[in-house]
C-alpha positions in Angstrom: 111.1 117.7 57.4 111.0 115.4 60.4 112.4 111.9 60.4 111.0 109.3 62.6 113.5 107.4 64.7 113.7 103.7 63.8 111.6 101.5 66.0 113.7 99.7 68.6 113.7 96.0 68.3 113.0 94.2 71.5 115.6 91.6 72.2 115.4 88.5 74.4 117.8 90.2 76.7 115.3 93.1 77.0 112.6 90.6 77.9 114.7 88.9 80.5 115.7 92.2 82.1 112.1 93.4 82.1 110.7 90.3 83.7 113.4 90.2 86.3 112.7 93.8 87.2 109.0 92.9 87.4 109.8 90.1 89.8 112.0 92.5 91.9 108.9 94.8 92.2 106.7 91.8 93.2 109.2 90.8 95.8 109.4 94.4 97.1 105.6 94.5 97.3 105.5 91.2 99.2 108.3 92.4 101.5 106.6 95.6 102.3 103.3 93.9 103.0 104.2 90.6 104.5 103.2 91.7 108.0 99.8 93.0 106.8 96.7 90.9 106.7 96.1 88.8 104.6 99.4 88.5 102.7 101.4 86.4 105.2 98.4 84.2 106.1 97.6 83.4 102.5 101.3 82.9 101.6 102.1 80.6 104.5 99.0 78.4 104.1 99.6 78.0 100.4 103.3 77.5 100.6 102.8 74.8 103.2 100.2 73.1 101.0 102.4 73.3 97.9 105.7 72.5 99.6 109.2 73.8 98.8 109.6 71.9 95.5 106.6 73.3 93.7 107.6 75.2 90.5 105.7 77.6 88.3 106.3 78.3 84.6 105.9 81.8 83.2 106.5 83.0 79.6 107.1 86.6 78.4 105.2 87.4 75.2 105.4 90.3 72.9 104.1 89.3 69.5 105.2 85.8 70.1 106.7 83.8 73.0 110.1 85.1 73.9 111.4 83.4 77.1 110.1 81.1 79.8 111.0 81.2 83.5 110.7 78.5 86.0 110.0 80.1 89.3 109.8 78.9 92.9 108.0 80.5 95.9 110.0 80.5 99.1 108.8 80.1 102.7 110.1 83.6 103.4 107.7 85.2 100.8 110.1 85.5 97.9 109.8 84.6 94.2 113.0 83.0 93.0 114.1 82.3 89.5 115.3 78.7 89.1 115.8 78.5 85.3 115.1 80.4 82.1 114.9 79.0 78.6 113.8 80.0 75.1 111.5 77.1 74.7 107.9 77.9 75.7 105.8 75.0 77.0 102.0 75.1 76.6 101.4 75.3 80.3 103.4 78.5 81.0 101.6 81.5 82.4 101.7 84.3 79.8 103.0 87.7 80.7 102.5 90.5 78.1 105.6 92.7 77.5 103.4 95.8 77.6 102.1 94.9 81.1 105.6 94.2 82.5 106.9 97.4 81.0 104.1 99.4 82.7 104.8 97.9 86.1 108.5 98.4 85.8 108.1 102.0 84.7 105.7 102.7 87.7 106.9 100.6 90.6 105.9 103.1 93.3 102.3 102.8 92.2 102.4 99.1 92.9 104.3 99.5 96.1 101.6 101.9 97.3 98.7 99.8 96.0 99.8 96.1 95.9 96.3 95.0 94.9 96.8 96.7 91.6 99.4 94.1 90.6 97.9 91.3 88.5 98.5 88.4 90.9 96.5 86.0 88.7 99.6 84.0 87.9 100.1 83.3 91.6 96.4 82.6 92.1 96.6 79.9 89.5 99.0 77.9 91.6 97.5 78.9 95.0 94.1 77.7 93.9 
């Protein structure tokens, strides 16, 4: 007779850790490719247009909103966390837990193929 292991409950701390690992991968991809066309050109043009005080809201979802991050893009092509909260505003960009988990479990795939990352959340602010 086999017994199934109980399903692990995903906590807010798990969501936070996963999203922060995801941002680390995004920053690694940007760092690795910042001298390649068109990454730096796009980033610099948009950063200049947006300015240093522009902020972006992102929310981690599983079956319901879990946590919201306020992010800022830096001139040196980094994504920085400014704040995190458990309140989820309507205008936060949604990140599915399953997507974040896949990226975090396969970072080399995205470092080798940066276009495979879903950059839609940055495209939304870059226009």
